[in-house]
C-alpha positions as CSV (number, residue, x, y, z in Angstrom):
1,M,-9.7,-140.9,14.8
2,V,-11.2,-140.4,18.2
3,N,-13.6,-142.9,18.8
4,H,-14.8,-144.9,21.8
5,W,-11.8,-146.9,22.3
6,L,-9.0,-144.6,22.4
7,P,-10.2,-142.2,25.4
8,Y,-10.9,-145.7,27.2
9,Q,-7.4,-147.2,26.3
10,V,-5.4,-144.3,27.5
11,Y,-7.4,-144.2,30.8
12,A,-7.0,-147.8,31.3
13,C,-3.9,-148.4,30.2
14,R,-2.0,-145.2,31.1
15,M,-3.7,-143.6,33.8
16,I,-5.1,-146.6,36.2
17,A,-2.9,-149.5,34.8
18,R,0.5,-147.4,34.3
19,T,1.8,-149.4,31.6
20,A,2.4,-149.3,28.3
21,F,4.8,-151.3,25.5
22,Y,7.5,-149.0,26.4
23,Q,7.0,-148.7,30.0
24,A,6.8,-151.9,31.9
25,S,7.9,-150.8,35.4
26,S,4.6,-149.1,36.5
27,A,6.2,-145.9,37.3
28,F,4.6,-142.6,36.9
29,G,6.8,-140.4,34.2
30,F,6.2,-136.8,34.7
31,R,6.2,-136.1,30.8
32,D,4.6,-139.2,29.8
33,Q,1.7,-138.6,32.1
34,L,0.9,-134.9,30.8
35,Q,1.1,-136.1,27.4
36,D,-1.4,-138.7,27.6
37,S,-3.7,-136.6,29.5
38,L,-3.5,-134.7,26.4
39,S,-5.5,-137.1,24.5
40,L,-8.2,-136.9,27.1
41,L,-8.6,-132.8,26.8
42,L,-11.5,-132.6,24.5
43,L,-13.3,-135.6,25.9
44,E,-12.5,-135.4,29.7
45,P,-11.3,-132.1,30.6
46,K,-12.0,-132.8,34.4
47,L,-9.5,-135.8,34.3
48,A,-6.9,-133.7,32.2
49,R,-7.0,-131.0,34.8
50,E,-6.6,-133.4,37.6
51,Q,-3.5,-134.7,36.1
52,L,-2.2,-131.5,35.4
53,L,-2.7,-130.5,38.8
54,N,-1.1,-133.7,40.1
55,A,1.9,-133.3,38.2
56,A,2.2,-129.5,39.2
57,A,2.2,-130.7,43.0
58,R,5.3,-132.5,42.2
59,Q,7.6,-129.6,40.4
60,F,10.0,-128.1,42.6
61,P,10.8,-124.2,42.8
62,E,14.2,-124.8,40.9
63,G,11.9,-126.3,37.8
64,N,13.3,-129.8,38.5
65,V,10.3,-132.6,38.9
66,Q,9.8,-135.7,41.0
67,H,9.3,-138.7,38.8
68,W,6.8,-141.1,41.1
């Protein structure tokens, strides 16, 4: 299932363009970004780590998160 186009599609559509069929507002969803970065974990671990740290930076001490 993993070929050349899957990582490109995830990176281009979700990380760079911030869009998908179900999310056309170009906003970053906290959970969505983490789920999308999972698909890059084996192929681009550095990028997945950057996304995880970026998301963790927006978590409050109470556990709530900022959607950006």
